[in-house]
C-alpha positions in Angstrom: 57.9 81.3 113.9 60.6 83.9 113.4 62.4 82.7 116.5 62.4 79.1 115.2 63.7 80.2 111.8 66.4 82.4 113.4 67.5 79.5 115.7 67.6 77.1 112.8 69.6 79.6 110.7 72.1 80.1 113.5 72.5 76.4 114.0 73.2 75.9 110.3 75.8 78.6 110.4 77.5 76.9 113.4 77.4 73.6 111.6 78.8 75.2 108.4 81.8 76.4 110.4 82.2 73.1 112.1 82.3 71.4 108.7 84.8 74.0 107.5 87.1 73.2 110.5 86.9 69.5 109.9 87.6 69.7 106.2 90.4 72.3 106.3 93.6 70.6 105.1 97.0 70.6 106.9 95.5 70.9 110.4 96.4 68.8 113.5 93.5 66.9 115.1 94.0 68.9 118.3 93.5 72.1 116.4 90.3 70.8 114.8 88.9 69.8 118.2 89.9 73.1 119.9 88.2 75.2 117.2 85.0 73.0 117.2 84.7 73.5 120.9 85.1 77.3 120.6 82.6 77.5 117.8 80.0 75.4 119.7 80.5 76.7 123.2 81.0 80.4 122.4 79.6 80.7 118.9 79.6 84.4 118.4 83.1 84.9 119.7 84.3 81.6 118.2 83.0 82.3 114.7 84.4 85.8 114.6 87.7 84.5 115.9 87.7 81.8 113.3 87.1 84.3 110.5 90.1 86.3 111.5 92.5 83.7 112.9 91.2 80.3 112.1 92.9 79.6 108.8 96.5 79.9 107.7 96.1 81.7 104.4 97.6 84.9 103.1 94.7 85.3 100.7 93.9 84.0 97.2 95.5 86.9 95.4 98.8 86.7 97.3 98.9 82.9 97.0 98.4 83.2 93.2 101.2 85.8 93.1 103.5 83.6 95.1 102.9 80.7 92.8 103.6 82.8 89.8 106.8 84.3 91.2 108.1 80.8 92.1 107.1 79.5 88.6 109.0 82.3 86.9 112.2 81.9 89.0 115.2 79.9 87.6 115.5 76.4 89.1 118.6 76.4 91.4 121.5 74.6 89.7 124.4 74.1 92.0 126.2 71.4 90.0 129.5 73.2 90.4 129.1 73.7 94.1 126.9 70.9 95.3 128.6 68.5 97.8 130.9 66.1 95.9 133.7 63.7 96.5 136.2 66.5 95.9 134.8 68.7 98.6 137.1 69.4 101.5 134.5 68.2 104.0 132.6 65.0 103.2 129.0 65.1 104.4 128.6 61.9 106.5 125.8 59.5 105.6 124.2 60.1 109.0 123.5 63.7 108.1 122.2 63.2 104.6 118.6 62.5 105.5 118.1 66.0 107.1 119.8 67.7 104.2 117.7 65.7 101.8 114.6 66.8 103.8 115.8 70.4 103.5 116.1 70.1 99.8 112.5 69.0 99.4 111.3 72.3 101.0 113.0 74.9 98.7 114.8 72.9 96.2 118.2 73.9 97.6 120.8 71.2 97.7 123.6 71.4 100.3 126.4 73.5 98.8 130.0 73.5 99.8 132.7 76.2 99.7 131.1 78.3 102.4 132.6 80.2 105.4 130.9 81.9 108.3 131.5 84.0 111.4 129.2 84.8 114.3 128.9 88.4 115.2 130.0 89.1 118.8 126.7 90.7 119.8 123.8 92.8 118.4 125.8 95.9 118.0 128.7 94.1 116.3 126.2 92.4 113.9 124.8 95.8 112.8 128.3 97.3 112.5 129.3 94.4 110.2 126.2 94.8 108.1 126.9 98.5 107.8 130.6 97.8 106.8 129.5 95.4 104.1 126.9 97.8 102.8 129.6 100.5 102.6 131.8 98.0 100.6 129.0 96.9 98.3 129.8 97.2 94.6 126.6 96.1 92.8 123.6 95.6 95.1 122.3 95.5 98.7 119.3 93.5 99.7 117.7 93.9 103.2 114.7 92.2 104.8 113.9 92.7 108.4 110.8 91.9 110.5 111.4 94.7 113.0 113.3 97.8 112.0 113.3 100.6 114.6 114.1 104.3 114.5 117.0 103.9 117.0 120.7 104.1 116.9 121.3 100.8 115.0 118.2 101.2 112.9 119.3 104.6 111.6 122.9 103.4 111.1 121.6 101.0 108.5 119.3 103.7 107.0 122.3 106.0 106.5 124.4 103.1 105.1 121.7 102.4 102.5 121.5 106.1 101.6 125.3 106.2 101.1 125.3 103.1 98.9 122.4 104.3 96.8 124.1 107.7 96.3 127.2 106.0 94.8 125.1 104.0 92.4 124.7 100.7 94.2 121.2 99.2 93.7 119.6 99.0 97.1 116.4 97.0 97.7 114.9 97.3 101.1 112.0 95.4 102.5 110.3 95.3 105.9 107.3 93.7 107.5 104.3 96.0 107.7 103.5 95.1 111.3 106.9 94.6 112.9 108.4 97.8 111.2 105.3 100.0 111.1 107.0 102.8 112.9 110.0 102.9 110.5 107.8 102.5 107.4 105.7 105.5 108.4 108.7 107.6 109.3 110.7 110.2 107.4 113.7 107.9 107.5 111.9 105.3 105.3 111.1 108.0 102.7 114.7 109.3 102.9 116.0 106.0 101.6 113.6 106.3 98.6 114.7 109.9 98.1 118.4 108.7 98.0 117.5 106.2 95.3 116.8 103.0 97.2 113.9 100.8 96.2 111.4 100.0 98.9 108.8 97.3 99.5 106.5 96.4 102.4 105.7 92.8 103.1 102.2 91.7 104.1 100.5 95.1 104.3 97.8 95.1 107.0 95.4 97.5 105.4 91.8 97.5 106.7 91.6 94.8 109.4 87.9 94.3 108.7 88.7 93.0 105.2 91.1 90.3 106.4 88.5 87.5 106.4 88.4 88.0 102.7 92.1 89.0 102.0 93.7 86.4 104.3 94.7 86.1 107.9 96.0 89.4 109.3 98.6 88.0 111.8 100.7 86.1 109.2 104.0 87.9 109.2 107.4 87.9 107.3 109.6 87.2 110.3 112.9 86.8 108.3 116.0 88.8 109.1 118.0 88.6 105.9 120.8 90.6 104.3 122.5 89.8 100.9 125.4 91.9 99.6 126.5 91.5 96.0 125.1 88.0 95.9 128.1 86.6 97.7 127.8 87.7 101.4 124.7 87.1 103.4 123.5 87.4 107.0 121.0 85.1 108.7 119.9 84.9 112.4 117.6 86.3 115.0 118.9 89.9 114.9 116.3 92.6 114.0 117.5 96.0 112.8 117.4 97.6 116.2 119.4 98.3 119.3 119.7 95.5 121.9 118.0 98.0 124.3 114.9 97.4 122.1 113.1 100.5 123.4 109.6 99.4 122.3 109.9 96.7 125.0 112.7 98.2 127.0 111.7 96.5 130.3 112.8 93.2 128.9 116.1 94.5 127.5 118.7 93.8 126.4 117.6 91.5 123.6 120.3 88.8 123.3 120.6 87.8 119.6 122.9 85.8 117.3 123.7 86.7 113.7 125.9 84.7 111.3 127.7 86.3 108.3 128.1 83.8 105.4 130.3 83.9 102.4 130.0 81.4 99.5 127.3 79.6 97.5 124.8 79.5 100.5 124.5 83.2 100.0 123.1 82.5 96.6 120.4 80.5 98.2 119.6 83.4 100.6 119.5 85.6 97.5 116.9 83.3 96.0 114.7 83.7 99.1 115.1 87.5 99.1 114.2 87.7 95.4 111.1 85.6 95.8 110.0 87.8 98.7 110.8 91.0 96.8 108.9 90.0 93.7 105.9 89.2 95.8 105.5 92.8 96.8 107.5 94.9 94.3 106.7 95.2 90.6 110.3 94.3 89.5 111.6 91.1 87.9 115.2 90.6 89.2 115.6 86.9 88.5 118.6 87.7 86.2 120.6 88.1 89.5 120.2 84.4 90.0 121.7 83.6 86.6 125.0 85.1 87.4 128.0 82.8 87.9 128.6 81.8 91.5 132.4 81.8 91.4 132.4 78.9 93.8 135.4 77.1 95.1 135.7 73.6 96.6 137.1 74.8 100.0 134.8 75.5 102.9 131.9 73.8 104.6 128.6 72.5 103.4 125.4 74.4 104.2 121.8 74.8 103.0 119.1 77.4 103.4 115.8 76.2 104.7 113.0 78.8 104.3 109.4 78.2 105.3 106.1 80.0 105.5 102.4 79.8 104.9 102.9 79.2 101.1 105.5 76.5 101.6 104.8 72.9 102.5 102.8 72.6 105.7 104.9 71.4 108.8 108.2 71.9 106.9 110.1 73.6 109.7 109.0 71.2 112.5 109.9 68.3 110.3 113.5 69.7 110.2 113.6 70.3 113.9 112.3 66.8 114.7 114.7 65.1 112.2 117.6 66.9 113.8 116.5 66.0 117.3 116.3 62.3 116.4 119.7 62.4 114.7 121.4 63.5 117.9 123.6 60.8 119.4 125.3 62.4 122.4 124.5 66.2 122.6 121.7 68.4 121.6 121.5 72.1 122.7 118.6 74.4 121.8 118.1 78.1 122.4 114.7 79.7 121.7 112.8 82.7 123.2 109.5 81.0 122.6 108.9 77.3 123.4 105.3 76.2 122.5 106.0 72.9 120.7 103.9 70.6 118.7 103.4 67.1 120.2 106.0 65.7 117.8 108.7 68.1 119.0 107.9 67.5 122.6 108.2 63.8 122.1 111.4 64.2 120.1 113.0 66.0 123.1 111.7 63.2 125.4 113.3 60.6 123.1 116.6 62.5 122.9 117.0 62.6 126.7 115.6 59.1 127.3 118.2 57.5 125.0 121.0 59.2 126.9 121.7 62.3 124.7 122.8 65.3 126.7 119.8 67.5 125.9 119.6 71.1 127.0 116.9 73.7 126.3 117.8 77.4 127.1 114.9 79.9 127.2 114.4 83.4 128.7 113.6 83.7 132.4 111.4 86.7 131.6 109.4 86.6 128.4 107.9 89.6 126.5 104.8 87.4 126.0 103.1 86.3 129.2 101.0 83.9 127.2 104.1 82.2 125.8 105.9 82.3 129.2 103.0 80.5 130.9 102.5 78.0 128.0 106.2 77.2 127.9 106.3 76.3 131.6 103.4 73.9 131.2 105.8 71.6 129.2 108.7 71.8 131.8 107.7 69.0 134.1 107.5 66.2 131.5 110.8 67.4 129.9 112.6 67.3 133.2 111.2 63.8 134.0 112.6 62.6 130.7 116.0 64.1 131.6 116.1 67.3 129.6 118.1 70.1 131.3 116.1 73.4 131.2 117.9 76.6 131.8 116.3 80.0 132.1 118.5 82.8 130.9 118.6 85.8 133.3 120.0 89.0 131.8 117.7 90.5 129.3 115.6 88.4 126.8 117.3 85.5 125.1 116.1 86.0 121.5 118.7 83.7 119.9 117.3 80.8 117.8 119.9 78.1 117.5 120.4 74.3 117.6 123.7 72.4 117.8 123.9 68.7 117.4 126.9 66.4 118.2 129.6 69.1 117.7 129.0 68.8 113.9 125.8 70.4 112.8 124.2 73.8 113.5 120.8 75.3 112.6 120.6 79.0 113.0 118.0 81.5 111.8 114.7 83.2 112.6 112.5 80.3 113.5 111.4 79.8 117.1 110.3 76.5 118.5 106.6 77.5 118.5 103.5 77.1 116.4 103.7 80.7 115.1 107.1 80.0 113.5 105.9 76.6 112.3 102.6 77.6 110.7 102.2 81.4 110.5 105.4 83.2 109.9 107.8 83.3 106.9 111.1 82.1 108.4 114.7 81.7 107.2 117.3 79.3 108.6 120.7 78.0 107.5 121.7 74.4 108.2 125.5 74.0 108.5 127.7 70.9 108.7 131.0 72.2 110.1 132.8 71.4 113.3 134.5 74.8 113.6 131.2 76.8 113.1 129.3 74.4 115.4 132.0 74.8 118.1 131.6 78.6 117.8 127.8 78.3 118.1 128.1 75.9 121.0 130.5 78.2 122.8 127.9 81.0 122.4 125.3 78.7 123.8 127.5 77.9 126.8 127.8 81.7 127.4 124.0 81.8 127.6 124.0 78.8 129.9 126.5 80.5 132.2 124.0 83.4 132.6 121.1 81.1 133.3 119.5 79.3 136.3 118.5 75.7 136.1 114.9 74.7 136.5 114.3 71.6 138.6 111.4 69.2 139.3 111.2 70.7 142.7 110.7 74.1 141.3 107.8 72.8 139.2 106.2 70.9 142.1 106.3 74.1 144.2 104.1 76.0 141.7 100.7 76.7 143.2 97.6 75.1 141.9 96.3 78.4 140.4 99.7 78.9 138.6 99.5 75.3 137.2 96.0 75.9 136.0 97.1 79.2 134.4 100.0 77.6 132.6 98.1 74.6 131.3 95.1 76.6 130.3 97.2 78.9 128.1 99.1 76.0 126.7 95.7 74.6 125.5 95.3 77.7 123.4 98.3 76.7 121.2 96.3 74.6 118.8 94.0 77.5 118.1 96.8 79.3 116.3 
């Protein structure tokens, strides 16, 4: 009798989780099927895994806080700087759909009057950030996913301390997982002692409580710097040396970081302030009400920031729209390629209609799961005509896309499901031939240090390797 009751109870629990999987909104059909199979075939492991990793939620309390923060923030008004007939660069009609799509995500219209430069490398990016912190007059805002206690990491720490000592308001934020070493160190406390204000994004706390508090592996993956509201940095660069000693066998990390001046920095400021007010008890929305001091010279750009509390599928929508907009050349660099079906098909379509389509990824990846899953997609891409290059020296960590010598997307988002669904990301979409030429030149440098992957290479993979790659790729929907 007790055995029958226990069996029926367990069956009802399984069915309850199956129903939950089916009814959960904003989930692809492949993800629903994968989770149902796991829950039914390996119920104990499957149910525990679903409790911790099955749903994309930062928790009810955090969601409520995020909604309140956004409700209290001023609506962006870029009437003086929005693209107009008087702008020096007219945004062609063919690019308006992607910028309109971007505007639906954060409410940011494309703004003109911007300029930008690419840092030469990781060390140059940090040196430029330090120089701008040293020149700051009013405030310094920093957000990094990974901040290490190494040469570059401590350079920024010391710059923050100098700025705070001379009366500049410094607000410093880092992700609790990616920067756990720095946050727990004396250097983190030394910034507070110097007068800087500190905040920690997405504290982990007790892992056992995460089924109640929200999914534990949701992270703030942004790398964002704003100086005096007029200068900002956005890209793939963490606050660390390229030698990246926590994973030194994959070093050097090869990153790209862009330094922006102009109204687009106000949009980056908006993203930082929203993040800051999520985790710090300080209302700083008055910074968004200050005059922009914009001019009509410079290019058009737009910040596109996504995350678990933004519209579902926002970043992949942007990626796919850009891919379909390409007419003759599309070049993508990403360290992690685990695409959705829509992105894989968009790349097929790009190459099949004659667009020169290139995907550059690392030859050695710091995640063996991602490395194997990525290669499971190679053959179909190659058949469609996509050129795949594996970058050799170090780990290519740059996240960039250039389209038709006119448009660039640069930022923190990878072409993988983690960036699409789980992480808070920050990208900038730029319409400018000069900046796009600079980014494409950088991509060509990556290509020069890469080896092409051919269909013959894929066909020579052993059966066990193919099974391994495809099996790990099947895990993608479980994320």
